[in-house]
SEVEXVO-275924 format. One record per atom (N, C-alpha, C): x negated, y, z negated; residue in three letters. Coordinates in steps of 0.02 Angstrom, whole numbers, plus 50000, padded with zeros to 5 digits. Each point is the difference from the previous one (the first is absolute). Last residue first. Example, Ala and Ser with C-alpha at 12.3 -4.5 7.8 and 13.67 -1.06 7.14 Angstrom:
BEGIN
493584988849646Ser/499585005949997Ser/500395005549963Ser/499854971450004Ala/500455005950000Ala/499555006050000Ala/
***
This chain:
BEGIN
442735309543825Pro/500725000249985Pro/500175006049956Pro/497914999250180Ala/500164998449930Ala/500755000749988Ala/499234993650249Thr/499845005449952Thr/500214997849930Thr/499474990150277Ala/500274999049933Ala/499775005749954Ala/499374995850235Phe/500505005249986Phe/500344999049932Phe/498264985250093Trp/499765006850011Trp/500505005449979Trp/500214976249877Gly/499795001950068Gly/499845007450004Gly/500644988349796Ala/500004994350045Ala/499765001750071Ala/499615008349732Phe/500145002850066Phe/499934994550052Phe/499534999249755Gly/500694998550020Gly/500195003050066Gly/497824999449876Ser/500415006149993Ser/500734998850016Ser/498364982350023Pro/500035002149930Pro/500425006349988Pro/499704991950229Asp/500424995849957Asp/500015002249928Asp/499695013250232His/499574998949942His/500424996449947His/500085009550281Arg/500194995349947Arg/499504999949944Arg/499965022150139Gly/500244993450021Gly/500204995749941Gly/498485018949927Met/500284999750067Met/500214993050017Met/499055017249807Asn/500394993849995Asn/500394999450065Asn/497885015749877Ala/500354997950060Ala/500364993549985Ala/498585021949860His/500404993950004His/500294999150070His/498335014949807Glu/500104998850071Glu/500354993350009Glu/499515018949805Phe/500324993550006Phe/500164999150074Phe/498235016849842Met/500404998350060Met/500294993049992Met/499325018249799Gly/499654997250057Gly/500474998850057Gly/499695005649708Trp/500275002250064Trp/499614996750057Trp/500604996549709Gly/499555000850056Gly/500365002150063Gly/500164996349707Val/500335002350061Val/499485001150054Val/500174983349765Ala/499655005350037Ala/500385001650064Ala/500674982349850Gly/500155006649973Gly/499655005750035Gly/499764977350075Asp/499835000049928Asp/500095006949969Asp/500395003250234Cys/499654993849984Cys/499785000349927Cys/501565013550216Thr/499824999349929Thr/499684993249990Thr/500505019050220Ala/499944993349971Ala/499865000449925Ala/500825013350250Arg/499885001249929Arg/500014993249966Arg/499615007450273Ala/500214995649946Ala/499815002849932Ala/500435005250287Val/499705002749938Val/500284995949943Val/499944988550240His/500405003749951His/499545003049947His/499974988850269Asp/499605002249942Asp/500445004349955Asp/500544979850194Val/500175006549971Val/499565001349939Val/500364984250243Thr/499645000349937Thr/500075007149973Thr/501894989050166Ala/499405004049991Ala/499664998349934Ala/502224994050099Phe/499494996550039Phe/499325003449992Phe/502095008149902Pro/499974992949982Pro/499444996150035Pro/500345023950050Leu/499744998549934Leu/500004992649982Leu/500835012650204Arg/499344996750002Arg/499804997049932Arg/502025013150038Ala/500074993350030Ala/499334996350002Ala/500185022949927Thr/500214995249949Thr/500074992950028Thr/499495017650152Ile/499454998949952Ile/500204994749949Ile/501585007150157Ala/499474996750038Ala/499404998549955Ala/501875012549916Pro/500134992750005Pro/499464996350038Pro/499565022549858Asp/500184998350069Asp/500104992550005Asp/499185012249808Lys/500684997349998Lys/500264998450070Lys/497855010249960Leu/499994993149977Leu/500704996949990Leu/498745018150166Gln/500565000549953Gln/500154992949977Gln/497605010650107Tyr/500534995049997Tyr/500535002049949Tyr/497845010150168Lys/500385001049939Lys/500604995350002Lys/497345002450125Ser/500714998350000Ser/500315002049933Ser/497615002250180Ser/500345001549936Ser/500744998350006Ser/497364994950127Asn/500735000250003Asn/500275001649931Asn/497604996950180Ser/500295001249933Ser/500755001050008Ser/497504992250146Trp/500735000149992Trp/500205001649929Trp/497754997250132Gly/500225006249968Gly/500755000549991Gly/499364981850174Arg/499535003849959Arg/500325006349971Arg/501474977650052Gly/499595004650037Gly/499545003949953Gly/501454982349931Lys/500425005850017Lys/499625005050043Lys/499984972849899Trp/499645004850040Trp/500485005550023Trp/500154985049769Gln/500285000850066Gln/499615005350039Gln/499704993149764Gly/499584997150051Gly/500245000750071Gly/501815002249807His/499285000349991His/499634996650057His/502415010650048Thr/499744994549960Thr/499245000349998Thr/502495015250054Trp/499284999450008Trp/499774994149957Trp/502345005450033Asp/499705006250024Asp/499254999350016Asp/501554983049904Pro/500095000950072Pro/499645006150028Pro/499574982149789Asp/500075007250011Asp/500065001250076Asp/499604978249896Gly/500705001950011Gly/500105007450010Gly/497804991949873Gly/500434995850042Gly/500725002350003Gly/498355019549936Tyr/499964992849986Tyr/500544996350039Tyr/499625024749993Gly/499684996050052Gly/499934992649986Gly/501035020749885Ala/499344997849978Ala/499664995250048Ala/502295010150019Gly/499495005249999Gly/499304997849984Gly/501824983449955Val/500265006650015Val/499435005149992Val/499814976749946Ser/500195000050071Ser/500325006650020Ser/499354994949775Leu/499395000650040Leu/500134999650075Leu/501565010049797Ala/499964993950041Ala/499415000850047Ala/500395011949757Ile/499865001150071Ile/499964993250034Ile/501135011649752Ser/499664994950040Ser/499865002650070Ser/500765006449712Thr/500055001250072Thr/499584995050039Thr/500364990749776Leu/500265006750011Leu/500055001150076Leu/499924977249819Thr/499805003450061Thr/500345006850006Thr/499164983349788Glu/500585003750026Glu/499765003650063Glu/499094977949835Val/499905005150051Val/500675003050021Val/498574984349797Glu/500655001950026Glu/499925006150045Glu/498454978649889Val/499985006650032Val/500695001350030Val/498794982149807Leu/500585002150041Leu/499895007150025Leu/498574977549899Leu/499935007250011Leu/500565002050048Leu/499184977549826Pro/500425003050052Pro/499905007650003Pro/498094982249920Val/500505004649972Val/500425003050057Val/498014984750009Gly/500674997050002Gly/500555004349973Gly/497585004850037Ala/500134996649936Ala/500694996749998Ala/499285013150188Pro/499604993949996Pro/500094996249935Pro/502095014650077Thr/499295001449988Thr/499604993549999Thr/502335005350137Thr/499734996349943Thr/499265001649993Thr/502565010450117Leu/499304998250007Leu/499774996349938Leu/502315009750138His/499814995849943His/499294997450012His/501655021150088Leu/499434995950019Leu/499764996349938Leu/502335013350097Arg/499654997649940Arg/499454995250023Arg/501585021750118Ala/499694993450001Ala/499694998449932Ala/501885017750157Ser/499554998849944Ser/499714993050006Ser/501265009750177Glu/500105005449951Glu/499524999349941Glu/499984991750267Pro/499834998049931Pro/500075005849951Pro/501284993750243His/499615005249966His/499854997949929His/501304989650186Arg/499414996849975Arg/499545005149968Arg/502844999550023Thr/499385001950033Thr/499444995249980Thr/502295000649910Gly/500115000950071Gly/499375001950039Gly/499845004549744Arg/500554996150031Arg/500075001850074Arg/497625001849878Ala/500635003850001Ala/500524996150040Ala/498044986849871Tyr/500135003750062Tyr/500665003749995Tyr/498014989049829Thr/500705001950004Thr/500105004350062Thr/498064980549923Ile/500175006450031Ile/500755001050000Ile/497854984549884Asp/500735000750002Asp/500155007050027Asp/497754981649987Val/500285006550018Val/500764999750002Val/497544988049903Arg/500704998450015Arg/500365006750007Arg/497234992650023Pro/500565004549984Pro/500684996850016Pro/497614989649926Trp/500464999050056Trp/500635004249986Trp/497545006149884Gly/500394994150015Gly/500435000350062Gly/498375016649906Leu/500654999849965Leu/500464994650028Leu/497195009349971Gln/500504996650042Gln/500644998749961Gln/498055019749976Glu/500334994649965Glu/500524996950046Glu/497645016350006Val/500604998150037Val/500294993749968Val/498175022049938Arg/500254993249987Arg/500644998950039Arg/498785021349987Gly/499934995650058Gly/500224992949990Gly/500145019949850Asp/499314997550003Asp/499894995150058Asp/502205009849954Pro/499515005250018Pro/499294997550006Pro/501924982150049Phe/499885004649945Phe/499465005050020Phe/501974982450125Val/499315002750000Val/499955005349946Val/501604977250079Arg/499995006249961Arg/499275002249996Arg/501574982650175Thr/499415001749960Thr/500135006549962Thr/501044980150183Ala/500235004149944Ala/499405001349955Ala/500874987250249His/499465003849968His/500305004249945His/500574981250215Asn/500155001249929Asn/499405003549969Asn/501224989450247Leu/499495004449972Leu/500225001849929Leu/501274984750123Thr/499414999650043Thr/499465005149980Thr/502354985549905Arg/499565005749989Arg/499364999150040Arg/502644991150034Thr/499314997849993Thr/499545006049996Thr/502425000550038Gly/499725001849935Gly/499304997549989Gly/501404998650203Asp/500234995249950Asp/499725001449930Asp/499415013850189Ala/500735000049995Ala/500254995349945Ala/497535008649962Ala/500364998150061Ala/500744999649986Ala/498185016249864Glu/500354993650003Glu/500324998950067Glu/498135015949834Gln/500274998950068Gln/500314993150001Gln/498975020049813Val/500334993650011Val/500264999950072Val/498385015249808Ile/500154998750071Ile/500314993050005Ile/499135020949812Val/500394993850009Val/500184999450074Val/498405014949811Leu/500094998650071Leu/500344993250006Leu/499375021449805Leu/500274993450017Leu/500064999450076Leu/498505015349800Gly/500374999750063Gly/500234992950011Gly/499395015349763Phe/499844994650047Phe/500395001050064Phe/500175015049811Asp/499424996049977Asp/499794994550048Asp/501875015750038Asp/499475004149971Asp/499374995949987Asp/501504991750200Phe/500165001649931Phe/499415003949970Phe/500944992150261Arg/499505003549959Arg/500295001749931Arg/500384981650226Leu/500305004249948Leu/499465002749954Leu/500644985850249Pro/499455003049963Pro/500285005249951Pro/501134979550151Ala/500135005049947Ala/499355002049965Ala/501384985350210Tyr/499335002749988Tyr/500095005849950Tyr/501414978050134Leu/499995004749945Leu/499285002249988Leu/501734985350190Trp/499365003049982Trp/500105004949943Trp/501154979950184Trp/500105003349936Trp/499335002449974Trp/501354989950238His/499365002349971His/500165004149938His/501164980950200Gly/500055005249949Gly/499315001649973Gly/500454986050194Ala/500654999649967Ala/500095005649949Ala/498535000150235Leu/499924999549928Leu/500685000049966Leu/500014991550253Pro/499805006049962Pro/499934998549925Pro/500114987150235Glu/499954997649931Glu/499785005849955Glu/500325003250233Asp/500494994749990Asp/500014997549928Asp/498495017050064Ala/500655002450026Ala/500544994849989Ala/497704995649950Thr/500385003249946Thr/500665002950024Thr/498374989850149Arg/500424995249963Arg/500425003449947Arg/499105017850158Gly/499854992850007Gly/500484995749961Gly/499495025450021Ala/500364996349948Ala/499854992550003Ala/498245019750072Pro/500564996250029Pro/500334995649947Pro/498825021349901Asp/499794994150037Asp/500604996750033Asp/499985026849944Ala/500154993349974Ala/499704994650044Ala/498895024749968Asp/500574997050035Asp/500074992749979Asp/498695012449819Gly/500055001750071Gly/500634997050030Gly/499264986849792Val/499905007150013Val/500065001150075Val/500214979449791Pro/500275002550063Pro/499915007650006Pro/498174987249862Arg/500715000749991Arg/500295002850064Arg/497464992249875Val/500444999350058Val/500725000749977Val/497825011449879Gly/500104993250022Gly/500444999950062Gly/499635017149770Trp/499714998650066Trp/500084992750016Trp/500645022349809Ser/500064993150023Ser/499714999450070Ser/500395016649763Arg/499604999250060Arg/500054992850021Arg/501585018049832Asp/499654993750015Asp/499595000850063Asp/501485014049780Arg/499694999850066Arg/499714993250011Arg/501885015849831Ser/499554994450011Ser/499715000550070Ser/501085018349800Gly/500144995850058Gly/499534994150003Gly/500815026449873Val/499664993649997Val/500164996050064Val/500275026149868Trp/500024996350062Trp/499574993749997Trp/500125015149813Val/500694998350018Val/500014995250060Val/498005009549907Asp/500354998149939Asp/500714997650015Asp/498575009050172Pro/499844993149982Pro/500314997649934Pro/500985018350181Asp/499645000049937Asp/499864992849979Asp/500745015850222Val/499954993049980Val/499524999649941Val/501715019150122Arg/499364999049967Arg/499984992949973Arg/501415010550217Leu/500034996749935Leu/499294999449972Leu/501555014650206Asp/499374997849969Asp/500124996949931Asp/501455003950246Gly/500025000649927Gly/499384997049968Gly/500504999350239Gly/499875006849980Gly/500025001249925Gly/500314978250099Asp/500485004450033Asp/499945007249976Asp/498554986649858Val/500504996450038Val/500505005050028Val/497394997649873Ser/500495004550030Ser/500464995950044Ser/498034997549787Leu/500434996650048Leu/500515005050025Leu/497454998149850Thr/500595003650023Thr/500364995950053Thr/498334992749778Gly/499955003750063Gly/500645003550017Gly/499274975949858Ser/499975007249990Ser/499955003450068Ser/500664973849872Trp/499885004550056Trp/499945007249977Trp/499684972149898Ala/500355006549998Ala/499765004550056Ala/500124971049958Gly/499655006049979Gly/500445006250002Gly/499494970850060Val/500495005049978Val/499625006149975Val/499414978850186Gln/499815004249943Gln/500585004649983Gln/499034976750166Ala/500515004949981Ala/499785003749937Ala/499084983550229Phe/499935001949930Phe/500495005649986Phe/499814978350192Arg/500195006749979Arg/499785001249928Arg/499984982650243Thr/499735001249933Thr/500175007249981Thr/501154981150189Ala/499675006349981Ala/499754999849928Ala/501524988950211Asp/499454996949963Asp/499545005749980Asp/502474994450141Leu/499685004549954Leu/499484996149961Leu/501184989250165Ile/500125006750027Ile/499725005449954Ile/499524973050056Ala/499965005049946Ala/500115006950031Ala/500954975850099Lys/499555005750008Lys/500025004449938Lys/501384980050055Pro/499304997949994Pro/499515005849998Pro/502415006249933Gly/499874993650032Gly/499274998249990Gly/500065020549917Ser/500594999550042Ser/499904993750042Ser/498865010649753Met/500034995850059Met/500665001050038Met/498255013849821Leu/500704999050017Leu/500034996250066Leu/498145007749786Val/500124996550062Val/500764999150009Val/497985013249837His/500705000050020His/500074996750069His/498214999849771Arg/500065000650073Arg/500724998950021Arg/499535010149758Asp/499914993650034Asp/500125000950075Asp/499185022049875Glu/500574995349999Glu/499804993350030Glu/498605020049867Leu/500014996250063Leu/500554994849996Leu/499775024549870Val/500074992749992Val/500024996850069Val/499025024849877Ala/500374996650052Ala/499994992449989Ala/499775017149788Pro/499634997250057Pro/500464996750051Pro/501095019549860Phe/499674993849982Phe/499624997450060Phe/500995020750023Thr/500034999849927Thr/499644993949972Thr/499585014350239Gly/500234993849969Gly/499985000449924Gly/500355020150182Glu/499514997449953Glu/500284993949966Glu/500395018150231Trp/500204994149960Trp/499434998249952Trp/500855023250144Thr/499444995949975Thr/500264994749953Thr/500985017350216Leu/500094996449937Leu/499384995949983Leu/501325018050171Asp/499294999149984Asp/499994997249929Asp/501995003250212Phe/499754999149932Phe/499244999750000Phe/502535004150159Cys/499295001249990Cys/499804998349928Cys/502095000150197Leu/499814996249941Leu/499245000449993Leu/501035013250164Ser/500624997549969Ser/499864996249936Ser/498575012350176Arg/500005001549928Arg/500614997449963Arg/499144998050240Asp/500635003549985Asp/500095001749926Asp/498054988250084Ala/500045006550034Ala/500645003849982Ala/498934982749822Pro/500294999750067Pro/500075006950030Pro/498614988949796Glu/500125006750027Glu/500274999550071Glu/499144985749760Cys/500454999550057Cys/500185007050022Cys/498144984849828Val/500225006450028Val/500434998850061Val/498754987749765Val/500414998850060Val/500295006750023Val/497944988149826Arg/500365006050022Arg/500374998450065Arg/498984985049776Ile/500115000650071Ile/500385006650014Ile/498604983949794Lys/500295006550018Lys/500025000750076Lys/499424978349892Arg/500185004549945Arg/500385006250022Arg/498864982150134Leu/500404996349951Leu/500235004449941Leu/498135011850136Pro/500304993550017Pro/500344996649941Pro/499775026250041Glu/499644995249958Glu/500314993250011Glu/500605016750148Val/499595004349957Val/499564995749955Val/501264996650242Val/499814996149941Val/499525004349958Val/501975007250184Glu/499315000949979Glu/499884995949936Glu/501805002650224Val/499914996949934Val/499265000549983Val/501885013350183Arg/499354997049982Arg/500024997349929Arg/501485012750227Tyr/500044995849940Tyr/499314997249986Tyr/500905012550199Gly/499985004449941Gly/500014996349934Gly/499144986450206Gly/500405006150006Gly/499915004549940Gly/498974979649933Val/500344999850065Val/500465006150003Val/497914986449835Lys/500415005850019Lys/500314998850068Lys/498084990949811Ala/500644997450022Ala/500455005950015Ala/497224995149979Asp/500525005049998Asp/500654997050028Asp/498014987350004Leu/500225000749931Leu/500555005249993Leu/499804987250234Ala/499545003849958Ala/500295000449930Ala/500304989250272Arg/500174999049929Arg/499475003549958Arg/500925006250258Glu/499474996849961Glu/500224999649927Glu/501585005450170Asp/499405000050042Asp/499404997049965Asp/502764999449995Leu/499454998749953Leu/499364999450041Leu/502365014150059Ala/499534994750018Ala/499474999349945Ala/502345009749922Asp/499485001850048Asp/499604993850018Asp/502275012049843Ser/499694994150031Ser/499505002350052Ser/501875008049782Phe/499445001850043Phe/499714993550030Phe/502395010749862Arg/499564994650020Arg/499465002750047Arg/502125007149802Val/499535002050052Val/499554994150015Val/502565006149867Ala/499454995650019Ala/499575003250053Ala/502185003749799Trp/499585002850052Trp/499424995250015Trp/502664999549882Gln/499334997350004Gln/499635003050059Gln/502395001849822Glu/499655001950061Glu/499284997349996Glu/501734999449826Asp/500214995650054Asp/499705002150067Asp/498745006449775Gly/500724999250005Gly/500174994950054Gly/497765003950038Arg/500255004649949Arg/500765000050006Arg/497624986150101Arg/500725000249988Arg/500155004949944Arg/497874995650187Val/500235002349935Val/500764999849999Val/497644990450149Thr/500725001149996Thr/500205001649929Thr/497794995750191Ala/500205002549934Ala/500755001150002Ala/497794986850151Phe/500695002449991Phe/500075003049930Phe/498074990750209Ala/500175001849932Ala/500725002349998Ala/497934986050169Asp/500605004249989Asp/500125001249926Asp/498314988750221Thr/500035001949930Thr/500615004549991Thr/498904980650195Val/500475005149977Val/499885001649927Val/499174981750157Gly/499705006450016Gly/500425006049979Gly/500254975149974Leu/500475003750042Leu/499715006850021Leu/498824985549855Asn/500104996150061Asn/500535003050046Asn/499465010249784Pro/499414999850044Pro/500124996350066Pro/501445014049823Tyr/500154993850035Tyr/499454998950053Tyr/500745015649760Val/499534999250055Val/500114993050030Val/501475019249830Gly/499794993450022Gly/499535000350059Gly/501315014649775Leu/499605000350062Leu/499764993050017Leu/502095013649834Gly/499454995350011Gly/499665001150067Gly/502225006449801Thr/499555002150054Thr/499444994950009Thr/502425009349855Val/499654993950021Val/499585001950061Val/501535013049786Leu/499555000350058Leu/499694993150011Leu/502205012949863Phe/499614993950008Phe/499615000550065Phe/501725014549809Val/499555000450058Val/499574993750001Val/501725001649836Asp/500225005450045Asp/499605000250065Asp/499724985749798Gly/500364997150057Gly/500245005350048Gly/498625001849793Thr/500715001649996Thr/500404996350053Thr/497554999549970Arg/500344996349947Arg/500745001749994Arg/498405007250176Asp/499955004149939Asp/500404997149942Asp/498584989050227His/500655002549978His/499915003449933His/498654985750227Ala/499975005149946Ala/500705002149982Ala/498314980350151Asn/500645003149986Asn/499935004649940Asn/498424986350211Phe/500075003749938Phe/500745001749989Phe/498084983750160Tyr/500695001949985Tyr/500005003749933Tyr/498204990450216Cys/500115002449932Cys/500725002449993Cys/498574981450176Arg/500485005349984Arg/499965002149927Arg/499224984150229Asp/499655002349940Asp/500355006449978Asp/500364976650183Tyr/500125006849977Tyr/499595001449938Tyr/500584981250223Phe/499565001849944Phe/500125007449983Phe/501064986550182Asn/500365003049943Asn/499565001549941Asn/499304988750205Arg/500205006950017Arg/500315003649941Arg/498164980149978Asp/500735000950001Asp/500175007350014Asp/497784990149964Thr/500195002250068Thr/500765001050005Thr/498065001449789Ala/500614997150024Ala/500175002750070Ala/498135008749885Ala/499874993050016Ala/500624996550029Ala/499575026550036Val/500174995649944Val/499914992850022Val/498825025250081Gln/500434994250014Gln/500174996349936Gln/498575018950003Ala/500515002350046Ala/500504994550017Ala/498024996949869Met/500595001749961Met/500535003450044Met/498274981750102Ser/500005007049979Ser/500645001349960Ser/499154975249994Leu/500315004750046Leu/499865007149976Leu/499674976449896Pro/499485002450047Pro/500295004350055Pro/501074999349748Ser/499944995450056Ser/499465002750046Ser/500645011649805Gln/500284993549980Gln/499954994850055Gln/498785025649909His/500234995550053His/500244993349972His/499055021449897Ile/500664997449983Ile/500254994850050Ile/498025018249952Pro/499924992849992Pro/500654996649979Pro/499685023150157Tyr/500074997849931Tyr/499954992449995Tyr/499985013050207Glu/499445002649960Glu/500004997149929Glu/501754996350164Asp/499434995450007Asp/499395002449961Asp/502065012750025Leu/500004995249944Leu/499404995250004Leu/500465015850177Pro/499685003049941Pro/499964995349941Pro/500064988350237Ala/500455004349962Ala/499635003249942Ala/499094991050255Pro/500044998749927Pro/500495004949968Pro/500494994050254Arg/499505003749961Arg/500034997849927Arg/500684988650253Met/500185000849930Met/499435003649963Met/
***
C-alpha cells in the first residue's frame, strides 16, 4: 500500500492512510450529485460521480431529458489511488472554491452528451441530519450529506444541439454524501428474501427562492412511522432556521403514483405556519440511465473493467420504461411558492409498496 496524495493534507480521521476508509463495509461510498434546469421543464440534467474505496471502483454518469427522450452516458474505472482530482474517463469534477463554486465537465467519445458547466451556490451549504434506513436488523443506508441550491453557467450539448447555460435562468441543486448504501453487485438476499420491505416513502425537496433556500426531507415506513425528518431555511448570511415537523399533502395523478403537486406545511421557530406549494414539471427516474436502484443497464460501484464507458438513448413512452416508475425514486423539476415568493428546485419522491397515510395498500395500488 502506497501513501495517497491526500495524505499530504491534515485531514485524517483515523490511523489509516487516506487511501483507505475506516469502515470495512463493502458498500462504503463517497459521491457528488448535481441537477440543472432552465425553469421551463423542457430540459433537465442529472449527473454525478462516485468513489467506492472498498470495491476499488470509481464511476460517473450524466443523463438529460428533453421532451420524451433521454440521453445517458456513464464512465467507470479502477480506483487506483484517492486524490483531490475527481475524474473518471471523460468526466471530471473540479472544486474551484470549496462549498461555493464547482466545475463539472463531461466529454464522452461519441459526443452524445457533453457539457462544461460551472456551479455557484446561491446560499451556504446545509448539513443534513444523518440518514439511516433499516432493513430488518441491518442498516442498508447510513450516510451524511450536505446540500446546496444555486445556479449554473457554461455550455451543454445534447445529441449535437448546443445550449447556452445562463446563470440568470439555469438553476438547480447539488449534494455531497458519504457513508454506506447499496452499491456494486447486490448482497445476498438472505432473510430479506422471505421478509421483504413492506414499503418505502421518501421526499427530498431542495428549493431556491430569491431571499432564502429551503431544504425539506421526510422518510417514512409503510405504516407512516417517520424515520427521518429535516426542514430548514438558510439565509445569505449563513443563518439556518429550523422549520419543525413537516406535514406533507401530495396530489397523485389518477391511476398512478406520479406526484402532480404537493403542499408542505412547515412551522417557524416562532410558531408561525409556513406553507410551501409545489408544482412538478419534467422528471427523471433515477433507475433510468442514472444507475440508482433498479436500473437494469448499470449500477453505481459495479465493476465493469478498466476504462469502461457507455452511452444510451431512451424513449420514455416505451412500456418497458414506464413500468419501472412505480418502483423508482424520481427527481422532478419543481416550481414552488412560499409566502408569495416564487422559487425553483427539485422535488425528489419515492412511494413504493404500502404506505398507509397515502392510502396505498400494496406495491400495485395507485391513486383513485
